[in-house]
N, C-alpha and C positions, 0 to 999 in steps of 0.2 A: 442293095441299100447303100448309096454312096452320097456323101455330103460334099458339095463342090464349094469353090471359093464364092460363087454367086449366092449359094445358100447362106453362107456366113455373112456376106455383105448385106443381102436383103434382110437377114435376121436382125442385124444391128440397126438397120434403117427402120424396121418395123417397131422394134422396142423403143428406139429414140422417138419415133412418131407417136407410138402408143402412150408413152409416158410424157413425151415432150408436148403433147397436146395441152397438158396442164401448165407447162412452162410458157407455151405460146399464148395460152388464154389467160395466164395469170395477170398480166397488166390490165386486161379487159375486165376480168371479174373483180379485181381489186378496185378498179376505177368505177365500174357501173353497178356493182352490187354493194349494198350497205353491209356493215359488219354483221348484222343479224342475218341477212340473206346469205352471206358467205358461210357463216356457221351452219345455217340450215341446209345449204347445198352439200356440205360435207357430211351432215347427218343423213341426207338422202343417199349419198354414196355408201355410207357405212351400213345403212339398212339394206341397200341393194346388195351389199356384200353378204349380209346375213342370208338373204333369200337365195343367193347363188349356192349356198350350202345345201339347198334342196337337190342340187346335182348329186350330192352325197357320194362323191368319189367315182362316179361313172366315167367322167371325162378322161382321167389318166388311165383307168382300167381298160376302157374301150380302145384308147390309143395303143396301149400295149398289145392288146389282142388283135387289133388290125395289123400291127407290125408283125406279130407272130404268123398270122395267116398269109400276109403278103410276102413274108420271107420263107414260106414253105412249111410251116408247122403242120404236123399230121392231124392233130386235133387239139382243142383247148382243154385245159385242166384247171382245177381250183387253185392248185399251187404247182409251181414249176411249169413246164410245157412239154408236150409230146413232140420230140424232134423228128423231122423227116430225113430220110437218107439223102434225098436230093434237095438240099437246103435252099437252092436257088430257084426252085420251081414254085410259083405262087399257088396257094390253095384258094382259088377263086370261089369255090362253092362255100367254103367255110367263111370267107370274107363277106359274101353276100348275106349269109345268115346273121353275122354280127351286125351288119348295116341295118337290116330289117329290124333286128331286136332293139338297136339303139334309137331308131325312129319312134318306136312305140314307147320306150322308156322316157324319152325327152318330152313327148307330148303330154304324158301324164304328169311329169315333174313340173312343167310350165304351168299347167292348170292349177295344181296344188299351190304353187308359189303365188299365182295371181290372187287366189282366194285369201291367202295369208296377208298379202299386201293390202288388199281392198278392205280387210276387216281390222286386224291388229295394227297394221302399219298406218292406216288412216287415223285410227284412234290416237296413236302415239303422236303423229304429226299435228293433229288438232290440239293435243294437249300442250306441246311445246311452243305452238304459235298462238296460243290463246290470247296473248296480250298484243299481238300484231294485228294491225288493221287490214281489211281487204280479204278477198277470196283468191287472190292470185297464187298464194302459197299452196292451196289445195288443188288448184288447176294444174300448177306445175307438178305437184305430187301425182295427180292422175296420169299425166303424160309420162312421167317417169315410170309409173307402174306398168304401163303398156310397153315401154321400151325394155324393161327387165323381163317381162313375159316373153317377148320375141327373142331377146338375147339368150335366154335359157333354152328355148325351143330349138333355135337354129345353131346353138353352140356346138352341136355334135360335129359340125363340119370341120371345126378346128381339130378335133380328135382324128377324123378321117384323113385330113391332109397331113397331119404330123405322122400318123400311123404308117402311111405309104412312103414317107420321106419327101413329100412335096413341100419342103420347107420354104423355098422361094415363093411358091404360089400362095401359101398361107400368109407369108409376110406381106406380099403385094396386096392381098385382100384387106389386111389390117390397115395398110398404108392408105389405100383408097377410101376406106370407111372413115378413118380418122381425119383425112383431108376434108371430106365432106362435113364432118362434125365441126372442125375448126372454122370452115368457111361460113356455115350456117350460124354458128354461135357468134361469129364476128359481126355478121350483118344484123342479126336480131338484137344483139346487145346494143349496137349503135342506134338501132331504131327504138330502144327504150323498153324492151320486153322483160328486162330483168331476169329473174330466176326461171321464168317460163322459157326464155331463150335457150338456156343451157339444157333444159329437159327436152325441148323439141329437137334440138340438134342431136342429142344422144339417140332419140328415137329414130330419126332418119338415117343415122350412121349404122344402126343395127340392120335396117332394111338393105342398105348398100352392101354390108358385109355378107348377108345371106345370099344375095343375087350373085355377087362376084365369086365367093368361095365355092358355091355349088357348081358354077361354070368351070372354075379351075380344077376342082376335084375330078369331075367326070371327063375332062379333057386330058388329064395327066396320064401319060403312058397308055392312052386310049382305053381308060378304065371302063367308060360307059359301054363301049362295044364288047369288051372282054366279059363284063358282067352279063350283058344281054345274051352273049353266046354261050353262057353257062346254062345248060338245059336242066340242071338239077332243080327240082321243085323244092320249095321250103315249106315244110309242114309246121303246124302250130306246135307240135311236140318238140321239134328242133329249136324253135324260138324260145320255148319255155326252158328247155335244157340249157341253152346258151345263156339265158338270163340267170339261171341258178349258178352257173359257173362264174359269170361276170360278177354277180352279187357277192360271191364269197369274199372277194377282195375289194369290191366297190364300197361296201359299208365300212371297211377298214380305212380306205382312202377318204371316205366321207368324214370319219372321225378325225382324221388328220387335218382335213380342211376346216372342220369345226375348231380344232385346237389352234390352227393357224389364225383363224378369225379371233378367237378369244385372246390370243397373244398379242395381236396387233390392232385390228379394227375395232374390237369391242371397247377399247379404252376411249374411242371417240364418242361412242354412245354414252358411256359412263360420264365422260366429261360434260356432255350436254345435260345430264341429269343433275350433277352436283355442282357444276360451275356455269358461268354465263355462256351465251352463244358466242360472244366475242372471244372469250378464252378458248372455247371449243374450236373456233376458226383458227386461232393462232397455233394451238397444239396440232390440229389436223394439217395445217399448212406446213409446219416443220416436219411432221412425219411424212407427208407427201413428197417433200423435196428429197429426203433421205431415201425413200423408197424408189424414186426415179433413178437415183444413182445406183441403187442396189439392183434394180431390174435390168439396167443396161449392163452392169457388171456380170450378171449370170446368163446373159443372152447366149454366149458361146456354148455353155453347157446345154441349154435348151435346144440349140441347133443340132448338137451332136447326140442327143439322147437316143434317137432311133438307132444310131450306129452302135451305141453301148448295148442296146437291147439285142441287136443282131449279133454282136460280139459274144454276148452271153449264150445265145442260141447256138453259136459255133464253138463254145467253150474256149474262146480266145482271150485268155487272161492278159497277155502282153498288150493286145490292142486296147483292152479296157484300161489298163494302167497308163498307157500312152495318152489316151483321150482325157482321162481324169487329171493327169498331170498338167496338160495344156489348159484345161478348163479352170482348174483351181488357181493356177499361176496368173492367168488373165483376170480372174475374179479378184484376187488379192490386190493387184496393182491398180486395176481400173477403179475399184471401190474407193480406195484411199486417196487416189489422185482426184477422183470426182468429189469426194466429201471435203477435202482440203480446198478445192476450187469453190465449192459451195459456201464454205465458211468465210473464206477470204474475199471472194468476189460477189457471190450470190446474195449474201445477207445484206450488205450495204445497198445493193440495188433495190431489193424488196422493200427495205425500210425507207428508201428514198421515194419509191413509187407510192407507198401507203405508210406514212409515218406512224399511224396507230397500230400497225401490224405487230410490232414489238417482237420480232424474231430474234431470239437471244443466241449468240454464238456458243455459249457454254452448253445450252440446251441441245443445240445441233450436234456438238461434238460428242456429248454423252449418248445421244440418240444414235449417232453413227456407230459408236462402239458396240452397243448391245445389238444393233441391227446387223452389223458385220458378223458377230458371233452366232447370231440366230441363222443368218443366211448360210454361213459356213457349214454348220451341222446339217442344215436342210438339204444342201447339195449332196452330202454323203448319204443322208437318209434316202434321197431320191435315187441314188445309185443302187442302193439295196433293193428298192422297189422294182428295178429292171429285171430282177430274178423272179418276179411274180410272187414274192414273199414280203410281208410287211410286219416285221417283228416289233416295231416301235410305236404301235398304236396306243398301248396303255400309257407309256411314258409321255407321249405327246398330249394325250387327253388330260392326264393328271396335271401336267405343267400348265395347260391352257386354263383349266378350272382354278388352279392355284394362283395364276396371274390375276384373274378377275377378283378372286377373294381378297388377295393382298391389296389390290388396287382400291377396292371398296373400303377396306379397313384404313389404309393410309390416308385416303382423301377425307374420310369422315372424322378420324380421331386426331389428325395432325393438320398443320397448316402448310403442308408441302405442296399442295395443289398439283400442278403438272409434274413436278419432280416425284411425287408419290406414284403417279401412273408409270413413269419411266423406271423407277427403282424396282417396282413389282416385276416388270418384265425381265430386267437384268438379273435380279437375284434368283428368281425361280428357275430360269433357263440354265444358269451357270451351275446349278446344283447337280444336273445330270445330262441333259440333252447336248449341251455345248461341247462336251468332251467324249461322250459315249459313242455316238455314231461315227465320227471321224476315226476313232480308235478301231471300231469293228471293221471298217472298210480297209484301213491301212494294214491290219493283220491279214485280211483276205488277199490283198494285193502284194503282201510282203514288202511294204515300203514304209516310209516315215515322211513327216512334213518337209524336212530339208531335202531329201532325195526327190520328192515330188516337185519342189520348186526348181531344183537343178535340172531334172528331166524335162520339166515344162519349158524352161528357157532354151534348152538344147533343141527340143522339137520345134519351138517357135522360130529359132534362128535358122534351122534347116529349111523350114517351110518358106520363110522370107527370102532366104538365099536362092532357093530353087523355084521361086514363084515365077 
């Protein structure tokens, strides 16, 4: 398990492309979608995020277990991992069992999600568009539902690619899919298809990702032939046992995903219930811009996560400390440079493109602050999960539910509007999660924030010098 400069490069390009699609398309959607359509599209995205919660934590759990088997784990366990004496020898039989298990899991998840979208989701979309004329909104919603179904089902390829360390390959698959989405969106929006254009483009990009990622996975390190040469037959009992082991932490990861949704995306849905679609669009647009910067800033950590998991398997604390120092240093500086650029340069450009968008610099600055604190503790919590233990489930879930409750109260009994939504997130998280999980990891690695920044700068300087 070795991460190369190419992996880092392609990782950044993929994140920029993945998030940048929204930046590239922004002038188009601002120009060709009405304020109501723009707000409705962000509601689509938020509901789609709810449905991805049906994954319920299987994606990160499967990725971890693929890494363990590919790195030579003797067998899987509910907590921790059974280490093999020959840590560099892949356990292909175990990996084959995990792959078969995840295919069954994801097919089931995708069908349940589709049923939820077709019933509850359609009822909700019909309700919020009741005053809008035409059926194009429901047509766009139907296309979007199909895209979410396929995205859920084929999403396990992301876990497989990341699990074996095929970071460049996963990044390239994302880049190709997003390029197709941008191209089709551009053409269909120019042709006047409105919100149907962006839904259709999303659907076709999912098809593209499935085809490319499957090809990349089976060609990586000749995995297809290696798995085919593994003569061990997989019994139903093995699949069931693997599912039980994966489920032990998957439901915990699922609650973490639910909490993350409640903390961020749920406020967009609340905004559409209590405020106008135009206000919803402005809030969601501001949040999207900050999340673009955040996603690019944490890209390096995501690239190196398989290495952190391997370091844990090897009991290499020094390697873990080194990687975390680099990742957190890059995150800190990239995030704030990006947000300052967004506030100083991005906001005037957006307001010029669509004067009615009303993107407020003060709102962006405050949103940047609480997003930074949230992402900061999330990276440390993710580091803890590399040990196959997830002790922060209860704290995350309480914080997520607390955020929603406080948001509803502030929006209903005060005139704070969007500020009520933002204050709820900031106040609830700072009470515990913002400081708890960074403290736990720093004690484990025997370090502190200043030492991590110093170490991160030193490592980055060495890597740039000897590049």
